[in-house]
N, C-alpha and C positions, 0 to 999 in steps of 0.2 A: 273622649266617651269613647267605646265600643261595646257594642252589643247591649245597647243601652244602658250598662254600667259608666261610674263616675268617681275617682279617686278624689277622697278630700283629706288636708293637710292640716293638721293641727299648729298651733304656734310654737311647738317641742319638733314639733320634723316627724309626727306620726303619721302614717297614713291609711286610708281604708278605702277598701272599692267597696262602694253600696250602690243600688238601685235609682233610677233616678225618680222613680215612683215615692221613694220612702226622703227624698228632696221638700224640705218646705219649701212654699212658694214664695215666705218672703226672707228667703235667707239668701245672704250675697255670696255670689260667686267667689272664690279666689281666683285672681290677678296672675293664669295659668297658661295654660294652650291653648289656643282657639283653632281646633287643628292643628295645620302644621306651621301654621304660623305663630312669631313670638309677639308678646306686647314689646311699645318702642323705649319704653322703660326699663326693660330687665337687660343687664349687662351680663354677659357670661364669666363665668372668674376663671374658666382656662382657655386655651384655644385649641384651635382647629386638631391641629395631630394630636395633641395630646387625648381629647375627643374621641377621635377616631381609634384610638388606641387600648381608652377603655372600654365601646363598644367590641372590640375585636376588629376590625373593618379596615379596608385599605381604604385609601380616598379615589373617589371613581365608581364607587361601589351603587349600587340602583336603591332606590327607595323600597324597595320588598325587602332588601337583604337589612336595610336599616332598621325595619321596624321587626322582624324578626328576632335582631338578634337583641332588640331591647327590651322583647314578650323572653329571650330565654335568661334574658340579666335579668330579669323584673322577679319571676319566677325564682331566680336562685338568690337574689339577696331580697325580696321584700319580706319587712315584718314580721307582716300576717299571713306567709307563707307558711308557714310551720315548718320550714328544708331547715336541716344542720344548718345550711351556710348564710343563714337569713342577718344580714347587717342593714340600718338605717344607716348608718354614714355611704355605704359602699352602692346602696339605691341611690340613695342623693348624689354621689358621684356621677353614677349611670344616667340618671334621670337628664343631670346638669348638660352632662357629653350628647344625650338624644336631643336637647333640645339644640344645642350648638351645631351637630352635624345637619339638622333638619334648615336651618338657618343657613348654613352654607350652602348645603343642596340648591333649597330655594332661589338663593341669591346667583351661582352659576345658571339656574337654566334663564331667568330673568333675564343675564346677560346676556346667555347665549341668542335667547331671541331678539335680543335685540341687536347684538353684531349680525343675525341674520337678517333685518331687515333694511341694516344701514349697508350691509355689504356692496349694491349698487346700486344706490337708488335713480341714478339717472339713465339705468340699461335698459334701452324698447322693450317692450312685449310686442314680439311680432304678432299682430292681429291675425287670425283665422279668417280670411277668407281668400277666394282664388285666386283672384292676383296676384295675391303676395308667395303663391309656391314657385314664380321666376326666381329667377339672378338668384339661385340657390340658396332661398328666402335671405339673403342681404338686401341690407338699406331698406327703408323709413322712407315714408309721402309718397307724392307722385311715383306715379310707375318712370317718367323721364328723371326722376328724383335717384327714385333707384336704381334705373338705367346707369347714371354717373358712380355712382357708390359701389355699383357691382363694377365696374371696368375699373375704380382704381384699386378694388378691394382683390381683383387679377392682378395686378400690376404687381402689389403686393405681396402676392403668396410666390407669382414669379421670382419676384426677388428674392425671395427666403429660399427657394428652390435651388439659385443658383449659386446662395450663401453655402448652405449648405453640403452640394457636391464640392464648392473649392474645398470645406473644411475637411471631406472625406477623403480628398485628393492627398492634400495636404498629409493629414492624419497615414495616409498606405505609404507615401513617399518618407513621413520621417521612421515608418515603421520600420521598409528597407532599410533605410538610414541604421535603426539600431542594429538589423540582423546583420549587416554588414559588420556594423560596429564587434557585433558578439563573435562574431566567425576572426573577425581579425584578433580578440582577444583570446580565443579559443590554440589560436595558432600559433599568438606569440607564447602562449602558456607551454605548447606542447613544446616548442626549439627550447623555451628554459629548460623545459625537463628535460632533454636530451642534452642540454650543455649540462646540465645538474651533474647528470650520470656520468656524462665522458670526465667530467672534473674529479666526482666521487672515485672513478675505475683510477683514474690518473693517481691521484693521492695515495688508494690503496699500492698500486704496483711502485711508486716512490718509498710510500711506509716500507713496501717488505725489499726492497734494495737497500735500504740503511740499516732494515736488520739482517742482514747477511741473507735472505731466504733462498734466494738466485745462485749462492757462493758456490755451491756443490753442486751443479748441474753438470750432466755426464759431457755435454759441445762445450762447455764456456771456454774462450779465447779463439772459437773456431770459427768460419764461416757458416749463416743462416742457409741452409740448403734451400733453393726457388724454385715454389710449386706452381708449376703452369699448367694444373690440369682444367683449370678453366677460366679464361680468357673475361673472363666478368667481375673476376675477386679482385682484392688490389695485393698482391705477395705480401706485402708488409702486414696487415692486418691479416691474413690466412696464418703467416711464422707466428703472430704474436699470441695468437687465438689457437695455435696447435701446440706452444712452449705453456701455455695456461694449462691446458687440456691433460698433456702428459706430465704433470705438475702435481697435478688433483686438482686443481683450478675449476670446476667444473659445477653447473646449478648442481641444487638436488632430485629435481626434478629427472634430469638426464639421466643421474646413474640411476634412480630410481626404474624409468623405464628400461634401461639395459638391463637389471636386474631381474624386472617382470618377462623380459623375451627371451634372457637365459633359462630364466627356472621354464618357463613355457617350453621350450626345445630341450632342456632335462627331462619334463617330464613325459615327453611323447617316447623320446626313444628310450627310455626305461619301461615303461607298457610296452613297447614293441618288444622289445628283448625277452621280458617276461613272457609276453606270448610266446615267444618262438621257442621258450626254453621248455615251455608245456606240450608243445608241436600237439598235432593231432594222432587222430582222432582224440577226446576229450571223455577219458572218463571221469567217475562221480568223481573220484579224488583228486584229478589236477581240474574235476567243474568246481571243486571246493575252495583249492588253493586260487581259481583264477575271481574267483567272488570276491577272493579276501584282497586280493592285488586290488579290483575294483573300487573297494570301498576305502581301502588307505589310497588311491590315484583322486576318490570325490573329496576326499577329508584333503586333499593338499591344494586341490584346485578350488575351494571352499578358500582357504587362506591366502592363494594367489587373489582371488577376488578382493577378498579384502586389503589387501596391498592396493588394487586397483584402486578403488574405494579415497584412499587415503594419497592416490598419485595425485587424482584427479581434483584434489581438494588444493596441489600445490599448483601445478600445472601452468602457466599463466593464458595459453594458449588453446581456444576453446576446440581449434582443430587437432590440435594432441591429447584430447582426451581419451581414451582407451575402454573399451565394452568388456563385460566379463566372458570369462570362458565356458561355455558348458563342459559337464563331466562326461552325458550321455553322448552328446557328438562325438568328443575327443575319442571315447570308449571302442564308439563306429569307426571311427577312423583310425586307430592302431588294428582293430579285427581288420579291414580293409587294406591295409597297409602288410599284415602280417599275409593274409589273401597274394599278394602281389609278390609278393618275395619267394613265398611257396611256391607261384606260378613261373616265376622266373628262375627258380632253382631245377624244379622239373626239367624246362626247357633248355636250360643250361644241360642239365644231365643227359638227356637225348641226343645232346647235339653230341657232345663227347664221346659216348657211345656206337653213333653213327658213325666219328673219326676213328675210331679204336677199327671198328669193323670194317672199313676201307682198310687201316692201314694192314690189319691183318691178310685182307685178301690181297693185298699188293704186295707186300713183303716177303707175305709167308712166314715159312717155319722159323727166320732169320730176328723177326720183326718179334715177337714171342720170347726167341730166346735172349734176346736183347733187352726185353721188358721184366724178363725172371731177374736176368744178372744185374740190374738195375735194382728192383726190388730189394 
């Protein structure tokens, strides 16, 4: 019953919504639904999960969600709704599912209330009196009884705190033990990796010797030269490394680093030489040539920086990585180097002229004649 309307059902399963005022008083109502309860003689055909699925709901939903879903489905499938999806059989399934879900919700609600009542029936309720505010609200009975109960409560609480402290202390000890074990595991892994690398290098050397890669060495059959430059380095290890380096067994990043350093030195020398060839002062034509040289130098620096990026990707040590070169700073550096060379040249020329003048004064016409003969 909603808003004064009643739904009547005949023997064929047809439904009709009529107002209460239109129902005769002598008409016996059909044993249908009374509020949210079903009659005890009704047994639903479908189970609870199917009923929730028919109502397009999930278990644990609220009562309002159930009612709203039922109204929407009734509007969709009711034979007298006039909608295109009206279906009497589907509506009967919806109605039956609605009954099952309502019964399930009512049963769960009643069981929850009973569980709350039976949860702790022997738990004493603290009376709200002033003398019960002492002893932290622990115990019941007379003040002396409550004092004894409070002392026992304090003993139990102290025991729990001691046990908790011991538990935390043991956990911390086990944690430290686990950390030591993890450290030992990492150290053992490091040793294993080092030994594996040494075995790999030894295998590669033996394989190369079997192939005859060391047969064409220039110093074959001659004693090794002792390198005593650094007393902290094993001479045998130093000799082996030197042999590998001399025969091209160098890591890629070392070769790339050497190439980058040689390239930047060559570029610096070439731009200084180009500036020296142009000389000074700079005419418009020479300035144009210098700008063209600078553009080419900037392009070479860009390629070199790209090479540095590739080097930083393969270098195994972070401290060995290189930074980019600045073309503008290198051009300014070349200009300063050229100016320093010009100053040194002028100073050397002035010193040479002074020496010639002194020689002329000292030796007179003989020195000038000797110089003329040499020329």
